C-alpha positions as CSV (number, residue, x, y, z in Angstrom):
1,M,49.8,-61.2,31.3
2,L,48.2,-59.7,27.8
3,R,49.7,-61.5,24.9
4,Q,51.4,-59.5,22.3
5,V,49.2,-59.7,18.8
6,S,51.7,-59.8,16.0
7,R,51.4,-57.0,13.4
8,P,50.4,-59.4,10.5
9,I,47.5,-60.7,12.7
10,L,46.4,-57.2,13.7
11,A,46.4,-55.9,10.1
12,A,44.3,-58.8,9.2
13,I,41.7,-58.2,11.9
14,V,41.5,-54.4,10.7
15,V,41.2,-55.3,7.1
16,F,38.5,-58.0,7.9
17,S,36.6,-55.5,10.0
18,L,36.4,-52.6,7.5
19,S,35.4,-55.1,4.8
20,G,31.9,-55.7,6.3
21,F,31.3,-52.0,7.1
22,T,30.6,-48.6,5.7
23,I,31.8,-45.8,7.6
24,V,29.4,-42.7,7.6
25,W,30.7,-39.4,8.8
26,D,28.2,-37.2,10.2
27,K,27.7,-33.8,8.3
28,P,28.4,-30.6,10.0
29,A,25.4,-28.8,11.2
30,S,25.8,-25.9,9.0
31,E,26.0,-28.2,5.9
32,A,23.1,-30.3,7.0
33,G,20.8,-27.3,7.4
34,S,21.9,-25.3,4.2
35,K,19.1,-27.2,2.0
36,A,16.3,-24.5,2.3
37,A,12.9,-25.8,3.0
38,P,10.2,-26.0,0.2
39,Q,8.5,-22.5,-0.1
40,T,4.9,-22.4,0.7
41,D,2.3,-21.6,-1.7
42,E,1.8,-17.9,-0.2
43,A,5.5,-17.4,-0.5
44,R,5.8,-18.3,-4.0
45,M,2.9,-16.4,-5.0
46,A,4.2,-13.4,-3.1
47,A,7.4,-13.5,-4.8
48,Y,5.7,-14.0,-8.2
49,A,3.6,-10.8,-7.5
50,D,6.5,-8.7,-6.5
51,A,8.6,-9.9,-9.6
52,N,5.9,-9.0,-12.0
53,W,4.1,-5.9,-10.3
54,Q,6.5,-3.0,-12.0
55,D,7.4,-4.6,-15.4
56,K,3.9,-6.3,-16.1
57,V,1.3,-5.5,-14.1
58,V,1.3,-1.7,-13.8
59,P,2.0,-1.4,-17.7
60,V,-1.2,-3.5,-18.4
61,I,-3.3,-1.0,-16.1
62,E,-1.8,2.1,-17.5
63,A,-2.5,0.8,-21.0
64,H,-6.0,0.2,-20.4
65,L,-7.0,3.2,-18.1
66,V,-10.1,4.9,-18.8
67,P,-11.8,7.6,-17.0
68,L,-14.6,6.4,-14.7
69,A,-17.2,8.7,-16.0
70,K,-16.5,7.9,-19.5
71,L,-16.8,4.1,-18.9
72,R,-20.0,4.7,-17.4
73,G,-21.2,6.2,-20.5
74,E,-20.0,3.3,-22.6
75,L,-21.6,0.8,-20.3
76,A,-25.0,2.1,-21.2
77,G,-24.5,0.8,-24.6
78,G,-23.9,-2.7,-22.9
79,A,-21.2,-4.5,-20.9
80,D,-19.7,-6.4,-23.9
81,K,-19.5,-3.5,-26.1
82,A,-17.7,-1.4,-23.3
83,G,-15.6,-4.7,-22.5
84,A,-14.4,-4.8,-26.2
85,A,-13.1,-1.6,-26.1
86,Y,-11.7,-1.2,-22.5
87,G,-12.1,-4.4,-20.7
88,L,-10.0,-7.1,-19.7
89,R,-10.8,-10.7,-18.6
90,P,-9.8,-14.3,-18.7
91,E,-10.6,-16.2,-21.9
92,G,-14.3,-17.3,-22.1
93,E,-17.5,-15.3,-22.3
94,A,-18.8,-16.6,-19.0
95,N,-16.1,-14.6,-17.3
96,P,-16.9,-11.2,-16.1
97,W,-15.3,-8.0,-17.5
98,N,-12.5,-6.1,-15.4
99,F,-11.7,-2.5,-16.0
100,A,-8.8,-0.4,-15.0
101,V,-10.3,3.0,-14.1
102,S,-9.2,6.7,-12.9
103,G,-11.4,8.9,-11.1
104,E,-12.2,11.3,-8.4
105,G,-14.8,12.2,-5.8
106,K,-15.6,13.5,-2.4
107,I,-15.1,11.0,0.4
108,V,-18.4,10.5,2.1
109,K,-17.4,8.0,4.6
110,A,-14.1,6.0,5.9
111,K,-13.6,3.0,7.8
112,L,-10.0,3.0,8.8
113,K,-9.9,0.9,12.1
114,S,-10.2,-2.2,10.5
115,R,-8.1,-4.8,8.6
116,A,-10.6,-4.3,5.7
117,A,-10.4,-0.6,5.7
118,K,-12.0,1.2,3.1
119,L,-13.2,4.8,1.8
120,E,-16.7,5.5,0.3
121,V,-16.4,7.9,-2.4
122,D,-19.1,10.0,-4.3
123,T,-17.9,10.5,-8.0
124,D,-21.2,11.7,-9.4
125,D,-22.1,14.4,-7.0
126,D,-25.2,12.9,-5.6
127,G,-23.9,12.9,-2.2
128,K,-23.8,9.0,-1.8
129,G,-20.8,6.7,-2.1
130,D,-20.7,4.9,-5.3
131,V,-17.0,3.8,-5.3
132,T,-15.7,1.6,-2.6
133,I,-11.9,2.1,-2.5
134,Q,-10.3,-0.7,-0.7
135,L,-7.5,0.2,1.4
136,G,-6.7,-3.3,3.4
137,P,-4.6,-4.8,4.2
138,V,-7.5,-7.3,3.5
139,I,-8.5,-6.6,0.0
140,R,-11.4,-8.6,-1.5
141,G,-11.8,-9.9,-5.1
142,T,-9.6,-11.2,-7.9
143,A,-10.0,-8.3,-10.2
144,L,-6.2,-7.6,-10.3
145,R,-5.3,-11.2,-11.2
146,D,-8.2,-11.5,-13.9
147,A,-7.2,-8.4,-15.4
148,M,-3.7,-9.7,-16.3
149,P,-3.7,-11.1,-19.9
150,F,-0.2,-12.6,-18.9
151,I,-1.7,-14.7,-16.2
152,D,-3.2,-18.1,-17.1
153,F,-4.8,-20.5,-14.9
154,T,-3.2,-23.5,-16.6
155,D,0.4,-22.1,-15.7
156,F,-0.5,-22.7,-11.9
157,R,-0.8,-26.0,-10.0
158,D,-4.6,-25.8,-8.9
159,Q,-7.3,-23.4,-7.8
160,I,-5.8,-23.0,-4.4
161,E,-2.5,-21.7,-5.8
162,F,-4.4,-19.6,-8.1
163,A,-6.5,-17.9,-5.4
164,K,-3.3,-17.3,-3.5
165,L,-1.9,-15.4,-6.4
166,A,-5.0,-13.1,-6.4
167,N,-4.4,-12.4,-2.7
168,A,-0.6,-11.7,-3.2
169,L,-1.5,-9.2,-6.1
170,N,-3.9,-7.5,-3.7
171,D,-1.2,-7.4,-1.1
172,V,1.4,-5.7,-3.4
173,A,-1.3,-3.2,-4.2
174,H,-1.8,-2.4,-0.7
175,A,2.0,-2.1,0.1
176,H,2.2,0.7,-2.7
177,L,-0.7,3.0,-1.3
178,S,-0.2,5.9,1.0
179,L,-2.8,5.6,3.5
180,P,-4.6,8.3,5.5
181,E,-3.5,8.6,9.1
182,S,-6.7,10.5,10.1
183,D,-10.3,10.7,9.0
184,P,-10.2,11.9,5.5
185,T,-14.0,12.3,5.4
186,G,-15.1,15.3,3.1
187,Q,-11.7,15.4,1.2
188,T,-11.2,14.6,-2.3
189,A,-9.8,11.1,-3.4
190,R,-8.1,10.6,-6.6
191,F,-7.7,7.2,-7.5
192,E,-6.5,4.6,-10.3
193,G,-7.4,0.9,-10.0
194,V,-9.1,-2.1,-11.2
195,F,-12.7,-3.6,-10.6
196,T,-14.7,-6.4,-11.6
197,L,-18.0,-5.3,-13.4
198,R,-21.0,-6.5,-11.3
199,G,-24.3,-5.1,-12.8
200,D,-24.2,-1.6,-14.3
201,A,-21.3,-0.1,-12.4
202,G,-23.6,1.8,-10.2
203,T,-21.6,0.9,-7.4
204,I,-17.9,-0.1,-7.8
205,E,-15.6,-2.1,-5.4
206,L,-12.1,-0.9,-6.3
207,V,-8.7,-2.4,-5.8
208,P,-6.7,0.7,-5.9
209,T,-3.2,0.9,-7.5
210,K,-2.7,4.7,-6.9
211,L,-4.4,7.1,-4.6
212,S,-4.1,10.4,-3.2
213,I,-6.2,12.4,-0.9
214,G,-6.6,16.3,-0.3
215,G,-8.6,19.1,-1.0
């Protein structure tokens, strides 16, 4: 027969047992999973590019836009002279100039079935493409990032994050384009965008911010 334990002794046992232990209750699954995982570099830079596109990036381009034909005439007098008048670049004379340009020309070649889709446009009527309009979604270069005076490398963690910002800005530019659904060769392309000056601007690789095709 089990002996009956008196109430005072039972209370003492409970108090002694609890004094040596800490009870930790399991959190509900919904609460445990409520803390979001840290954002990746790509996600942070994508959010930064989206947040600044309309209010900062587009106004900079519009304020510095120059007709391509006019810029080429100015470049005949020297890159630094043209850059001082129309160019954008990070601080430091070693950095190349970037220019926001507008123009139009005949599409002489189209490469659409590629992740690095592009158009070759003849803007000087010599029958040869002198402007490559990058359609993407893969767009090369850092022209958009480097043309923005409000973007400073020291505001970012490191070169890797800074490089991903350039990709994110190119992605936003691509997202704002109306892309041709069929081969537009022979039609007129009217464009605005940014490029990094290499040589004398005889050939340009453009990151487009506006594009219309027709006629």
